[in-house]
Backbone as a printed PyTorch tensor [residue, N CA C, xyz], in Angstrom:
tensor([[[-50.6530,  -4.7990, -16.0780],
         [-49.6920,  -5.5440, -16.7320],
         [-49.5400,  -5.0810, -18.2850]],

        [[-50.5560,  -4.6380, -18.8160],
         [-50.4110,  -4.2340, -20.1900],
         [-49.4310,  -3.1110, -20.3220]],

        [[-49.4150,  -2.1540, -19.3540],
         [-48.5070,  -1.0020, -19.4010],
         [-46.9940,  -1.5340, -19.3140]],

        [[-46.7940,  -2.5090, -18.4370],
         [-45.4120,  -2.9530, -18.2170],
         [-44.9820,  -3.6750, -19.5510]],

        [[-45.8720,  -4.4180, -20.0430],
         [-45.5600,  -5.2340, -21.2970],
         [-45.2590,  -4.2510, -22.4820]],

        [[-46.0140,  -3.1120, -22.5030],
         [-45.8550,  -2.1150, -23.5050],
         [-44.4810,  -1.4380, -23.3740]],

        [[-44.0940,  -1.1890, -22.0250],
         [-42.7570,  -0.6580, -21.8150],
         [-41.6880,  -1.4660, -22.1650]],

        [[-41.8790,  -2.8280, -21.9040],
         [-40.7820,  -3.8580, -22.1850],
         [-40.6860,  -3.8110, -23.7860]],

        [[-41.7830,  -3.9030, -24.5180],
         [-41.7240,  -3.8970, -26.0190],
         [-40.9930,  -2.7020, -26.4530]],

        [[-41.3200,  -1.5550, -25.9110],
         [-40.7170,  -0.2800, -26.3490],
         [-39.1580,  -0.4010, -26.1700]],

        [[-38.7580,  -0.8590, -24.9890],
         [-37.2850,  -0.9330, -24.7860],
         [-36.6400,  -1.8550, -25.8210]],

        [[-37.2550,  -3.0950, -26.1130],
         [-36.5550,  -3.9200, -27.0780],
         [-36.6500,  -3.3270, -28.4800]],

        [[-37.7830,  -2.6680, -28.7950],
         [-37.9440,  -1.9830, -30.0940],
         [-36.7900,  -0.8560, -30.2280]],

        [[-36.5380,  -0.1940, -29.1140],
         [-35.5500,   0.7990, -29.1770],
         [-34.1760,   0.2530, -29.4300]],

        [[-33.8090,  -0.7980, -28.8230],
         [-32.5330,  -1.5870, -29.0700],
         [-32.4700,  -1.8980, -30.5680]],

        [[-33.4870,  -2.5700, -31.0680],
         [-33.5500,  -2.9310, -32.5360],
         [-33.2490,  -1.7000, -33.4490]],

        [[-34.1420,  -0.7200, -33.2520],
         [-34.0320,   0.5200, -34.2100],
         [-32.7280,   1.2590, -33.9300]],

        [[-32.1710,   1.2900, -32.7880],
         [-30.8960,   1.9550, -32.5740],
         [-29.7220,   1.1930, -33.2790]],

        [[-29.8220,  -0.1390, -33.1900],
         [-28.7470,  -0.9130, -33.8870],
         [-28.8680,  -0.6750, -35.4430]],

        [[-30.0470,  -0.6280, -35.9580],
         [-30.2330,  -0.4270, -37.3870],
         [-29.7130,   0.9870, -37.7750]],

        [[-29.9900,   2.0770, -36.9610],
         [-29.5540,   3.3650, -37.1880],
         [-27.9710,   3.4350, -37.1730]],

        [[-27.3850,   2.8610, -36.1530],
         [-26.0200,   2.8220, -36.0320],
         [-25.3300,   2.0430, -37.2140]],

        [[-25.9350,   0.9900, -37.5950],
         [-25.5300,   0.2370, -38.8050],
         [-25.4930,   1.0290, -40.0960]],

        [[-26.6160,   1.7690, -40.3470],
         [-26.7580,   2.5760, -41.4490],
         [-25.6540,   3.6500, -41.4880]],

        [[-25.4890,   4.3640, -40.3960],
         [-24.5600,   5.3880, -40.2120],
         [-23.1200,   4.8830, -40.4920]],

        [[-22.8560,   3.7360, -39.9130],
         [-21.5610,   3.1350, -40.0740],
         [-21.2640,   2.6620, -41.5580]],

        [[-22.2650,   2.3000, -42.2670],
         [-22.1820,   1.9210, -43.7450],
         [-22.0240,   3.2470, -44.5450]],

        [[-22.6120,   4.3740, -44.1470],
         [-22.5130,   5.6180, -45.0120],
         [-21.1280,   6.1040, -44.6500]],

        [[-20.6510,   6.0620, -43.5010],
         [-19.2180,   6.5600, -43.2230],
         [-18.2590,   5.7420, -43.9180]],

        [[-18.3030,   4.4430, -44.0030],
         [-17.4660,   3.6160, -44.8440],
         [-17.4820,   3.9650, -46.2680]],

        [[-18.6650,   4.0820, -46.8530],
         [-18.8360,   4.3370, -48.2500],
         [-18.1570,   5.7000, -48.4890]],

        [[-18.4460,   6.7150, -47.7490],
         [-17.7730,   8.0540, -47.8750],
         [-16.2290,   7.9650, -47.8580]],

        [[-15.7150,   7.1700, -46.9650],
         [-14.2800,   6.9790, -46.8910],
         [-13.6500,   6.2900, -48.1340]],

        [[-14.3400,   5.2440, -48.6070],
         [-13.9250,   4.6310, -49.8140],
         [-13.9950,   5.5060, -51.0190]],

        [[-14.9780,   6.3410, -51.2710],
         [-15.0070,   7.1650, -52.3450],
         [-13.8210,   8.1190, -52.4040]],

        [[-13.1480,   8.4510, -51.3140],
         [-12.0010,   9.2610, -51.2440],
         [-10.8220,   8.5970, -52.0880]],

        [[-10.8520,   7.2580, -51.9260],
         [ -9.7040,   6.6230, -52.6370],
         [-10.0520,   5.9990, -53.9940]],

        [[-11.3620,   6.2580, -54.4560],
         [-11.7430,   5.7530, -55.7880],
         [-10.8590,   6.2580, -56.9490]],

        [[-10.3330,   7.4600, -57.0350],
         [ -9.5540,   8.0130, -58.1260],
         [ -8.2200,   7.2090, -58.2170]],

        [[ -7.7360,   6.7230, -57.1350],
         [ -6.3740,   6.1530, -57.1050],
         [ -6.5230,   4.6070, -57.2680]],

        [[ -6.0760,   4.1460, -58.4400],
         [ -6.2890,   2.6390, -58.6620],
         [ -5.6570,   1.6260, -57.7660]],

        [[ -4.4140,   1.7150, -57.4450],
         [ -3.8940,   0.6470, -56.5870],
         [ -4.6050,   0.6530, -55.1410]],

        [[ -5.0130,   1.8880, -54.6290],
         [ -5.6570,   1.9930, -53.3830],
         [ -7.0140,   1.5390, -53.4330]],

        [[ -7.7030,   1.9060, -54.6490],
         [ -9.1190,   1.5850, -54.7510],
         [ -9.4340,   0.0810, -54.5680]],

        [[ -8.5990,  -0.7050, -55.2740],
         [ -8.7300,  -2.0820, -55.1430],
         [ -8.5960,  -2.6250, -53.6170]],

        [[ -7.5990,  -2.2130, -52.9630],
         [ -7.3530,  -2.5920, -51.6570],
         [ -8.4890,  -2.0290, -50.6490]],

        [[ -9.0080,  -0.8770, -50.9850],
         [-10.0370,  -0.3320, -50.0750],
         [-11.3620,  -1.0740, -50.3780]],

        [[-11.6290,  -1.5800, -51.5260],
         [-12.7990,  -2.3960, -51.9010],
         [-12.6820,  -3.6710, -51.0690]],

        [[-11.5220,  -4.2630, -51.0880],
         [-11.3630,  -5.5950, -50.3460],
         [-11.4680,  -5.4240, -48.7300]],

        [[-10.8280,  -4.2910, -48.3120],
         [-11.0430,  -4.0370, -46.8830],
         [-12.5740,  -3.8300, -46.5390]],

        [[-13.1220,  -3.0170, -47.3630],
         [-14.5730,  -2.5670, -47.1380],
         [-15.4260,  -3.8270, -47.0910]],

        [[-15.1490,  -4.8200, -48.0170],
         [-15.9530,  -5.9440, -48.0600],
         [-15.8110,  -6.7520, -46.6380]],

        [[-14.5700,  -7.0760, -46.2950],
         [-14.2950,  -7.7400, -45.1670],
         [-14.9090,  -6.9980, -43.8760]],

        [[-14.6600,  -5.6960, -43.7400],
         [-15.2230,  -5.0160, -42.5490],
         [-16.7870,  -5.0360, -42.7350]],

        [[-17.2640,  -4.9720, -43.8570],
         [-18.7770,  -5.0640, -43.9760],
         [-19.3700,  -6.3120, -43.4470]],

        [[-18.7980,  -7.4760, -43.7420],
         [-19.1870,  -8.7050, -43.3010],
         [-19.0910,  -8.6970, -41.7690]],

        [[-17.9520,  -8.2570, -41.3010],
         [-17.8090,  -8.2000, -39.7900],
         [-18.8220,  -7.4300, -39.0500]],

        [[-18.9870,  -6.0940, -39.6150],
         [-19.8520,  -5.2820, -38.9730],
         [-21.2520,  -5.7570, -39.0940]],

        [[-21.6880,  -6.2850, -40.2160],
         [-22.9660,  -6.7790, -40.4700],
         [-23.2860,  -7.9120, -39.5620]],

        [[-22.4020,  -8.8020, -39.2630],
         [-22.3960,  -9.8990, -38.3540],
         [-22.6620,  -9.4250, -36.8600]],

        [[-21.8850,  -8.4270, -36.5750],
         [-22.0510,  -7.7640, -35.2130],
         [-23.4820,  -7.2040, -34.9060]],

        [[-23.8330,  -6.3910, -35.8700],
         [-25.2300,  -5.8420, -35.8050],
         [-26.3420,  -6.9020, -35.7450]],

        [[-26.2130,  -7.8870, -36.6980],
         [-27.2090,  -8.9810, -36.6880],
         [-27.2380,  -9.7750, -35.2410]],

        [[-26.0560,  -9.9720, -34.7850],
         [-25.8100, -10.5810, -33.3640],
         [-26.4860,  -9.9010, -32.2530]],

        [[-26.3680,  -8.3940, -32.3410],
         [-26.9390,  -7.6800, -31.3590],
         [-28.5250,  -7.7620, -31.5070]],

        [[-29.0660,  -7.8210, -32.7170],
         [-30.5270,  -7.8560, -32.9060],
         [-30.9460,  -9.3260, -32.5250]],

        [[-30.0980, -10.3150, -32.8050],
         [-30.4500, -11.7100, -32.3250],
         [-30.5760, -11.8390, -30.8700]],

        [[-29.5720, -11.3910, -30.2080],
         [-29.5260, -11.4430, -28.7510],
         [-30.8120, -10.6070, -28.1650]],

        [[-30.9960,  -9.5310, -28.7180],
         [-32.0990,  -8.7090, -28.2840],
         [-33.4330,  -9.4300, -28.4220]],

        [[-33.5320, -10.2060, -29.6520],
         [-34.8000, -11.0340, -29.8110],
         [-34.8950, -12.1240, -28.8310]],

        [[-33.7850, -12.6920, -28.5940],
         [-33.7220, -13.8590, -27.5400],
         [-34.0670, -13.2810, -26.1670]],

        [[-33.5340, -12.1880, -25.8320],
         [-33.9870, -11.5360, -24.4760],
         [-35.3510, -11.2650, -24.3790]],

        [[-35.8110, -10.6940, -25.6010],
         [-37.2340, -10.3360, -25.5890],
         [-38.1640, -11.5160, -25.3150]],

        [[-37.7980, -12.6340, -26.0970],
         [-38.4960, -13.8500, -25.9240],
         [-38.5120, -14.3020, -24.4240]],

        [[-37.2620, -14.2150, -23.7970],
         [-37.0820, -14.7490, -22.4600],
         [-37.8190, -13.8320, -21.4630]],

        [[-37.8090, -12.5180, -21.6030],
         [-38.5610, -11.5840, -20.7480],
         [-39.9340, -11.7870, -20.8740]],

        [[-40.5240, -11.8920, -22.1490],
         [-41.9400, -12.1460, -22.2710],
         [-42.4040, -13.5270, -21.7630]],

        [[-41.5870, -14.4750, -21.7940],
         [-41.9420, -15.7420, -21.1180],
         [-41.9850, -15.6080, -19.6220]],

        [[-40.9890, -14.9530, -19.0620],
         [-40.9640, -14.6430, -17.5650],
         [-42.2080, -13.7970, -17.1620]],

        [[-42.5340, -12.8250, -17.9220],
         [-43.7660, -12.0260, -17.6700],
         [-45.0140, -12.8490, -17.8000]],

        [[-45.1390, -13.7530, -18.6200],
         [-46.1740, -14.7240, -18.6810],
         [-46.4000, -15.4810, -17.3110]],

        [[-45.2800, -16.0210, -16.8900],
         [-45.2360, -16.7520, -15.6140],
         [-45.6520, -15.8360, -14.4840]],

        [[-45.0540, -14.7020, -14.3480],
         [-45.4270, -13.7370, -13.3210],
         [-46.8270, -13.3700, -13.3880]],

        [[-47.4260, -13.1100, -14.5050],
         [-48.7450, -12.7290, -14.6640],
         [-49.6480, -13.7390, -14.2420]],

        [[-49.4270, -15.0410, -14.7240],
         [-50.2770, -16.1460, -14.2540],
         [-50.1740, -16.3470, -12.7540]],

        [[-49.0370, -16.3760, -12.1950],
         [-48.7520, -16.4200, -10.7770],
         [-49.5850, -15.4400, -10.0480]],

        [[-49.4140, -14.1510, -10.4630],
         [-50.0860, -12.9760,  -9.8050],
         [-51.5590, -13.1930,  -9.8320]],

        [[-52.1420, -13.6170, -11.0440],
         [-53.5270, -13.7710, -11.1790],
         [-54.0570, -14.8610, -10.2570]],

        [[-53.3120, -15.9490, -10.1030],
         [-53.7260, -17.1370,  -9.2310],
         [-53.6950, -16.6320,  -7.7500]],

        [[-52.6620, -15.8020,  -7.4190],
         [-52.5200, -15.3980,  -6.0560],
         [-53.6100, -14.4260,  -5.6030]],

        [[-53.9390, -13.5210,  -6.6410],
         [-55.0780, -12.5090,  -6.3550],
         [-56.4150, -13.2370,  -6.5300]],

        [[-56.4250, -14.3490,  -7.2150],
         [-57.7890, -14.9900,  -7.4080],
         [-58.7960, -14.1950,  -8.3060]],

        [[-58.1740, -13.2530,  -9.1020],
         [-59.0860, -12.4690,  -9.9310],
         [-59.2230, -12.9510, -11.3530]],

        [[-58.2160, -13.6090, -11.8640],
         [-58.2940, -14.0280, -13.2150],
         [-57.8870, -13.0330, -14.2530]],

        [[-57.5850, -11.7820, -13.7040],
         [-56.8850, -10.7760, -14.5850],
         [-56.2700,  -9.7730, -13.8620]],

        [[-55.3610,  -9.0350, -14.4490],
         [-54.5650,  -7.9800, -13.6660],
         [-54.8320,  -6.6410, -14.3540]],

        [[-54.7870,  -5.6380, -13.7270],
         [-54.9050,  -4.2470, -14.1960],
         [-53.7390,  -3.4310, -13.6850]],

        [[-52.7080,  -3.1510, -14.5400],
         [-51.5320,  -2.2990, -14.1570],
         [-51.5460,  -1.2890, -15.1580]]])
């Protein structure tokens, strides 16, 4: 069961880290795009406003992904606890080795 739980944790960690990587990449692309408009004043102000709004939206999306991932991790770990206890009782050993 330790290996199964380790794999489960690895999958959830992968989702977390991938979402962080995508978020950083997204922020860098946006920053690079805005720098192109920096020399032109009327466009610079509009670009900053749009960047601020999209930053809030994108940040919320990535935080939601990580929040759902955390809730799923909690649920899966809870289900694994129930399965482990049930399996131990069924086998009558008091511990599992997987």
